[in-house]
N, C-alpha and C positions, 0 to 999 in steps of 0.2 A: 433842055429837058433830058436829053440823053446823058449829058454829063452828070446831072443831078441823080439820075437813076443809077449810073455807074458808081457814084459816091455812096449811095444808099446800099447797093449790093456789096461794095467793098467794106462798108461799116458793118453790115450783117455778118460777112465772112470773118472779119476780125473778132467780132463779139463771139461768134460760134467757136473760133479757134481758142480764144481765151477761156471760154467755158470748158472746152475739151481739156485744155492744159490744166486748169484748176482741178477738174474731176480726177485726172490720172496722176498728176505730178506735183500736187501740194504735199509737202512733207508732213507726215503724220506720226504721232506718238505710237510706238509699237505695243502698247499695253493690251489692246484688244487682240491683236495678232498673237501675242504671247500666250494669252489665256486660251485662245482657240487651240494653240499648239498643245498646251497641257491636256486639255480635255479630249481633243481629237486624237492626240498621241496615246492617251490612256485607252481610248476605245480601239484604236488600231492594235495596240499591244494585246488587249484582251481578246479581240476577235481572232487574232493569229495564234494566241496561246491555246485557244480552244481546238485548233487543228492538231495539237499534240495528241489528243485522244485517239484520233483516227489517222495518224500521220502516214503509216504505211498503206492503209487502205485507200486514202483519197489522193495523196500527194506523191507516192512512190511511182516511178516509171513502170514498175511491175504490178501496180495496184489495179483498182477497178477501171480507171481511165488511162489507157495507154496513150503515149504521145501521138500515135497515129490516129486514134479515135478522136482525140481533142482537136487535131488539125482538121479532120473531117467535120467535126461538130461546129467549129468556128468558121469553116469554109475559107480559111486563109493560112498562109505560112508565116505571117508577120506577128502572130501572137506568141512571142518568144517567152520562155520561162527557164530560169536557171535550174529549176528542179527536174527538168527533163534530162539533165546530164549528170545528175548525182546518183551514185549507186544506192540501192536500198540498204536498210540496216543502220549500222552505226554512222556511216558517212552522212546519210540523210538526217539523222537525229542531230549530229554536230552542226550541220548547215542550218537546220531549223533553230537550234538554240542560239547560234550566232545571229540569225535574223532577229530573234526576240531580243537579244542584247542590244542590237542596233536600234530597234524600235523603242526599247526602254530608255536608251541614252537620248534619243530624240525627244521623247516625252519629257524627260528631265531637263532637256536643254543643254546637253553636253556636246561640244563640237557640232553645233547645230547645223552649220553650213554643210558639213560632210554627212552627218547622220540623217539630215533632212532629205538630201538627194537620194541616199541609199534607201531610206524608208519608202519614199515615193516609188522607187524602182521595185522594191520588194513587194509592195502592195499590188502593183500591176502584175508582177511575176507570179505571185500566188493565185491571183484571179485568173490568169491565163492558164495555169496548170489545172484548175478545177472549175471550168466555166459552167458546168452543169449545176454547181452550187453557188452561182453568182446571183446575189439579190441586191435590192436597193441599198442596203447598208454598206455593202462592199463598194458600190459605185460612189456613194458619198465619201467614204473613207479615201477612195482613190483621188477624187478631185481636191479634197481638203489637203491631203498629203502633198500633192503637186504644188498647189498654191502656197502652202506653208514653206515648201522648199525654195520657192522663187524668192520670197521676201525674207527679211531679217527676223524670223519668228523666234530666234533665241535672244533677241535684244531685251526681252522683259520676262520676268518670272522664270528664270533659267539659271543653271549652273554657270553658263557662259557669262551671264550678266553679273552674277555674284563674284566670279573670279575677276572680272573687269573692275568692279567696284573695289575689290580687295587690293588690286594692284595700284589703284589711284588714290586710295584712302590715305590721308596724311597722318603722321604722328602715331600716337597710341591707339587711335581708332582703327588702325590697319587690322584687317581680319574681320571687320564687321560687314554689314550688308544684309539687313533683315528685309523681309517682304514689306514691313511697314515703312522702312526707310526708302525702299524703292517706290512705294506708292506715293511718297511725298516728293521725291526728287525726280524719278523717271529717267528713261533713256532719251537720247537725242532723237527728235523727230526725223524721219527719213522718207524719201520718195518710195523706196522699195516696200516699206510697210504699207503705204497707201495703195500701191499697185496690187499687192497681194489681197488686201481687204476688198478692193474694188472687184477683183476677179471672183472672189467668193460671193460678194453681193450679187453680181450679175448672174452667176451660176445658180444661186438660190432662186432668183427671179425666173430664170428659164425653167427650173424644176417645177415651180408652182404653176407657171403659165401652161406648160405642156401637160401637167397633171390635170388642170382644169379643162383644157381643150379636149383631152382624152375622155374625161368624165362626161362632157356635154354630148358625146356621141352615143351615150347610153340613155335609154328612155327613163330609167329609174331616177336619174338626176333631174329630169324635167318634171316628173310627176310627184316628186318628193318622197319616194320610197327607198332611195339608196341607203340612207342612214340605217334603216331597219335591216336591210340586207347585210350590212356590215356587222351589226351587233348580234344578229341572230345566227350568224355563221358559226357552227360548232367547231370548225377547224381552227378558228382564231379566238374563240370565246373563252376568256378567262374570268369575266365577271358576268353575272346573270343580269342582263339588261332587258330581258324579254318582257318585263312589266311595261316597257314603252309601247307595247302593242295596244294598250288601252288608251294611248294618247296620240292618235294619228296626226293631230295638228302640231304637236311638239316634234314628232319625227320629221314632218315636212319642213318645219321651221329650221331644225338642225341641219337637214339636208341642204336647204337653200342658203343658209348662212355659210356652210362649209364651202360650197361651190362659189359663192360670191366672194368670199375671202380669198380663195386661191386665185380666182380670175382677176381680182383687183390688186393683189399683192404687188405685182411687178410695176404698178403705176403709183399706188398710194404710199408705198414704203419709202419713196424718194422725197416726199414732202415732210418738212419738219413738224407740221401740225398733226399729220396723220400717222407718221412713223411709229411713235410710241404705242398707239392702239394696235396697229398691224402686228408689230413684234410681240406685244403682250398677248394677243389672241393666239399666237403660235404656241405659247406655253401650255394652256389647258388643252388645246387641240392635239398636240403631240403627246402630252401626258395621257390623254384619253386613248390614243393609239397604243401607247406603251403598256398601260395597265389594263385597259379594256379589251385589247385584242392580242395581248401577249407579246407584242413586238417592242420590248423594252429598249433594246439596243438601237433599233431604227428610230423610235420616238426620241430617244436621248440625243442621237447625233444630229437630228434635224433641229433640235433646240440649240445645239452647239453652233450649227451653221447660221442660225438667226442672230447669234451674238455679233456677227460681223457688222450689224447695224447699230450696235450699242457704242456710244462715243467712248474713247479711251479715258477721258476724265471721269466718266461715270464708273468705269471698271476700276480705276484706281481708288476712287472714293469708297466704293462698296468694299473692296478688299482691305483698305486701310481701316474702315470701321470694324470689319470682321476680325482683323488681327488685333486691334485694340481690345475688343471684347473677349478674345480668347485667352 
């Protein structure tokens, strides 16, 4: 009996290890990772380009937030930022423009291994320099930049990929390499692409799980009034949805649907049957946040994060169809 129990335990451990190994180390087409790089890279470039408007005021060491104040604000000496050591004026502007050039190169997929690591470091550095202006969007940008830098995010939809295809293209077709061609041929599957996608997926699950747990600590999410509090808040209100006051049952339903979706996301998104519905719901939900509450960038980047659950074959098929129709 003991021997049979030991064999059963050993078999369970072997099966668990095989499942773990398949989850993390199955080579994956980098199409999804490459698309996330393009979209997240564009968002990172845009959000840091906006800093140009108040560059001296917010990011200069002689601006509103001195390095000493930032250290006291963060209560740590580990929040390093290269901007603390750059003189104000022209040197700061040059450093900022260089950072934007690196982020643009990463978005386009040029020298992605290098520009990816630099972009991830720059995103953290800018956030550490102005922590008082740190919001959810910046945090999403940060973890996406990190995970994209870990994996081969330049292996698809990138200048790096185009150059690689150009070097290997035979005969008179040398110099080609259109998106439609890449959609049909694709890059070689890699373990690194799978690891990066898994990290993004798990991080998205944690975001929704902790968001739901935090909401459940508030009474309005239990009694069904939370959705009304969001749409009636004038600070974020960009669309007049106050007509919902006449439909309390609809407000309660939208409140409970939202909290149920966030709470169940980290479980249901892993099942093949429920995954399309869970990911599909994220689109109208975050578009509602984007256009109904004025948080367009945050709503957009959350949709980009949800793309990690879209299969690479679907990404290539959709892009191929779009290219043929254009």
